[in-house]
BABADREN-592260 format. One line per 5 residues: number of its first residue (from 1); their letters; for each residue x, y, z of N, C-alpha, C. Coordinates in steps of 0.02 Angstrom, whole numbers. Each point is the difference from the previous one (the first is absolute). Example, Ala and Ser with C-alpha at 12.3 -4.5 7.8 and 13.67 -1.06 7.14 Angstrom:
REM residues 2
1	AS	660/-284/390/-45/59/0/45/60/0 ~ -18/53/-36/42/59/3/-39/55/37
REM end
This chain:
REM residues 140
1	MRAEF	231/778/-140/-40/-43/-42/-55/-32/42 ~ -61/6/-22/-57/-31/33/-22/-60/-41 ~ -26/-50/34/-28/-58/-34/-72/15/-18 ~ -22/-23/-58/-69/9/-22/-26/-64/-30 ~ -62/-16/15/-32/-58/-30/-28/22/-68
6	SENLI	25/-32/-53/-22/18/-67/-26/-62/-36 ~ -26/9/-60/-26/-56/-39/53/-53/-13 ~ 63/20/-4/55/-48/-12/5/-51/57 ~ -26/18/58/6/-44/58/-60/-45/11 ~ -52/7/-40/-60/-41/8/15/-71/-23
11	TGNEL	-12/-47/45/11/-71/-18/-65/-33/-22 ~ -56/29/18/-64/-30/-16/-27/-42/58 ~ 40/-10/51/-22/-36/59/-17/53/53 ~ -64/6/17/-23/54/44/34/0/68 ~ 9/-59/29/32/-4/66/72/24/-3
16	IDSQH	37/-25/-48/70/20/-7/6/74/-18 ~ -43/24/-46/2/71/-17/-15/45/59 ~ -48/-19/42/-16/41/59/58/-1/49 ~ 33/-57/7/59/-3/45/58/41/-28 ~ 8/1/-66/52/41/-30/-13/74/14
21	KELID	-63/21/-4/-18/69/15/19/17/73 ~ -14/-47/45/17/11/70/76/4/10 ~ 37/-43/-35/73/3/5/27/67/-25 ~ -28/25/-54/22/65/-26/-14/55/51 ~ -58/-4/31/-17/49/52/51/-3/57
26	RINKL	19/-59/20/48/-8/54/70/24/-20 ~ 19/-12/-62/65/25/-24/1/76/2 ~ -54/31/-22/-4/73/1/0/27/71 ~ -33/-36/46/2/22/70/70/-5/28 ~ 38/-49/-22/70/-5/22/39/61/-24
31	LDSCE	-9/18/-63/35/59/-26/-23/63/37 ~ -65/6/14/-25/58/38/31/3/69 ~ 8/-58/32/28/-2/68/72/25/1 ~ 34/-4/-56/70/23/-3/4/76/6 ~ -56/33/-10/-2/73/4/-29/25/66
36	DSDAK	-20/-46/42/-31/15/65/51/32/47 ~ -24/39/48/45/32/48/36/-51/44 ~ -34/-55/15/31/-55/37/10/-57/-50 ~ 41/14/-50/6/-44/-59/21/-71/16 ~ 47/-10/44/24/-68/12/-55/-45/28
41	LAAVK	-33/23/53/-52/-40/30/-57/-12/-50 ~ -20/52/-36/-54/-7/-49/20/-48/-55 ~ 61/5/-24/24/-44/-54/4/-72/23 ~ 25/-12/61/5/-68/27/-69/-31/5 ~ -48/37/29/-68/-26/7/-32/-13/-68
46	TLDYL	10/45/-47/-30/-8/-67/33/-57/-37 ~ 65/-8/7/35/-56/-33/-24/-67/30 ~ -10/-2/65/-27/-61/32/-69/-16/-28 ~ -41/51/-8/-67/-7/-27/3/-27/-72 ~ 45/28/-40/10/-23/-69/25/-72/-1
51	SDYTV	46/-16/43/28/-67/4/-54/-51/17 ~ -40/15/50/-54/-46/20/-49/-12/-57 ~ -19/53/-34/-49/-7/-55/31/-38/-59 ~ 64/10/-11/35/-35/-54/-1/-75/13 ~ 14/-20/61/-2/-71/19/-71/-28/-12
56	FHFGA	-50/36/22/-70/-20/-11/-15/-8/-74 ~ 17/51/-39/-15/1/-72/37/-56/-36 ~ 65/-8/13/38/-52/-34/-29/-69/18 ~ -22/-9/61/-31/-63/19/-63/-14/-41 ~ -41/51/-10/-61/-7/-40/17/-17/-72
61	EEELQ	50/34/-28/20/-14/-69/27/-72/-7 ~ 40/-20/47/30/-67/-3/-52/-54/8 ~ -50/11/44/-54/-49/6/-40/-5/-64 ~ -13/57/-32/-35/0/-64/39/-41/-51 ~ 66/12/-4/42/-35/-48/-1/-75/12
66	KSIEY	3/-21/63/-2/-71/15/-68/-29/-20 ~ -53/36/13/-67/-25/-14/-13/-10/-75 ~ 34/39/-42/-9/-8/-73/58/-37/-32 ~ 44/-26/43/59/-37/-23/41/41/-51 ~ 13/62/19/38/45/-43/71/-25/-10
71	PGYEK	22/-10/-62/66/-30/-12/59/44/20 ~ -10/65/7/55/45/18/1/16/74 ~ -32/-42/41/-6/14/72/67/11/34 ~ 48/-44/-10/64/5/35/37/65/-18 ~ 0/17/-63/33/62/-22/-35/61/30
76	HKKQH	-66/-2/1/-39/55/27/14/7/76 ~ 0/-57/34/13/0/73/70/29/14 ~ 48/-16/-42/68/27/8/0/77/-5 ~ -40/26/-47/-7/73/-6/-27/29/66 ~ -49/-33/29/-28/23/63/52/-1/56
81	EDFKK	39/-53/3/53/-5/51/51/56/-9 ~ 18/15/-62/47/55/-13/-27/66/25 ~ -65/11/-11/-31/63/22/-1/4/76 ~ -16/-54/33/1/-1/73/69/17/27 ~ 51/-24/-35/69/16/19/13/75/-7
86	TISEL	-26/30/-54/7/72/-10/-31/39/57 ~ -60/-21/21/-34/34/55/41/-7/64 ~ 29/-58/12/43/-11/58/61/46/-2 ~ 30/7/-59/58/44/-8/-19/73/13 ~ -60/20/-21/-23/68/13/-9/10/75
91	DEMLQ	-26/-51/34/-9/4/72/68/8/35 ~ 50/-39/-21/67/6/28/28/70/-11 ~ -12/26/-61/25/67/-17/-31/52/46 ~ -65/-6/13/-34/47/46/27/-5/70 ~ 12/-61/23/24/-11/68/69/31/11
96	EEEGP	41/-1/-52/69/25/5/5/76/-6 ~ -51/31/-29/3/72/-12/-45/37/50 ~ 10/66/3/-41/41/45/-70/10/-27 ~ -9/-11/-63/-64/8/-33/7/-20/-73 ~ -54/1/-36/4/-20/-70/41/51/-41
101	SPAFV	56/-22/-25/45/42/-38/-22/3/-73 ~ 31/45/-39/-14/0/-71/18/-68/-33 ~ 50/-34/26/19/-66/-26/-56/-51/14 ~ -32/6/58/-56/-44/17/-58/12/-49 ~ -17/63/-10/-55/16/-46/16/-25/-70
106	EKVEE	62/9/-21/21/-24/-67/-7/-76/-5 ~ 18/-35/54/-6/-73/0/-73/-21/-3 ~ -44/36/34/-72/-15/-5/-23/10/-72 ~ 20/54/-31/-21/13/-69/27/-53/-48 ~ 63/-17/7/32/-47/-47/-19/-73/14
111	NVIKW	1/-19/63/-6/-71/18/-70/-20/24 ~ -44/48/9/-68/-17/20/-48/19/-56 ~ -3/64/-17/-48/23/-50/14/-31/-69 ~ 61/6/-23/15/-26/-67/-6/-76/-2 ~ 21/-35/54/-7/-72/3/-74/-19/-3
116	FYTHI	-40/37/37/-72/-13/5/-32/3/-70 ~ 14/54/-37/-29/7/-67/23/-58/-45 ~ 63/-14/-1/27/-53/-43/-30/-67/19 ~ -5/-13/65/-27/-64/24/-73/-9/-21 ~ -40/51/11/-72/-6/-16/-9/-7/-76
121	EGFDR	33/44/-38/-9/-1/-73/23/-64/-31 ~ 48/-34/30/26/-63/-28/-27/-61/36 ~ 23/-10/60/-15/-61/38/-74/-6/18 ~ -29/52/30/-69/-5/23/-50/-4/-58 ~ 14/38/-52/-45/-2/-58/3/-70/-32
126	SVAEY	57/-31/0/8/-68/-28/-43/-50/39 ~ -2/7/66/-41/-44/41/-74/10/-17 ~ -21/63/-5/-70/15/-15/-20/-28/-68 ~ 45/6/-50/-15/-26/-66/-3/-76/1 ~ 44/-32/37/0/-73/5/-66/-23/32
131	KFMRE	-20/33/53/-62/-17/35/-59/7/-48 ~ -3/55/-36/-54/12/-47/-2/-55/-54 ~ 58/-17/-27/4/-52/-52/-24/-67/28 ~ 19/-17/60/-23/-63/30/-76/-2/7 ~ -27/57/18/-74/4/10/-38/3/-66
136	NNGRL	35/15/-54/-33/10/-65/28/-47/-53 ~ 19/-60/21/25/-52/-46/56/24/-46 ~ 47/37/27/59/19/-37/-8/61/-45 ~ -57/34/3/-10/58/-43/7/64/40 ~ 34/49/-30/6/66/32/-58/42/-17
REM end
């Protein structure tokens, strides 16, 4: 399963949408690295790269939410913390194995790609709509 940026993932916030595209690219590079001849090293490096960008992106989203006084900030932040935990678990899984196993790839598909789609379509879109309403006197 490959991640793809589609219309369903557009939040309307150009900065956040461009970062989501970058995250999808990094997720796909992680999956590609699992097929590399030196899969473990490539997967570890790519997962580190994804982890770093995730921290950067979540920080930008959380700053935006604070700046617009988004009422769902704490719940949204909890979602981000849960995802960071998932990335940490994937890292542990890679460290314990000789390389990315089919179970690892399945966990990326289930706990990264599917989470990502659900999170953007629900949580991130809600933030974008709230921001738009604040800027337009409550009108969508």
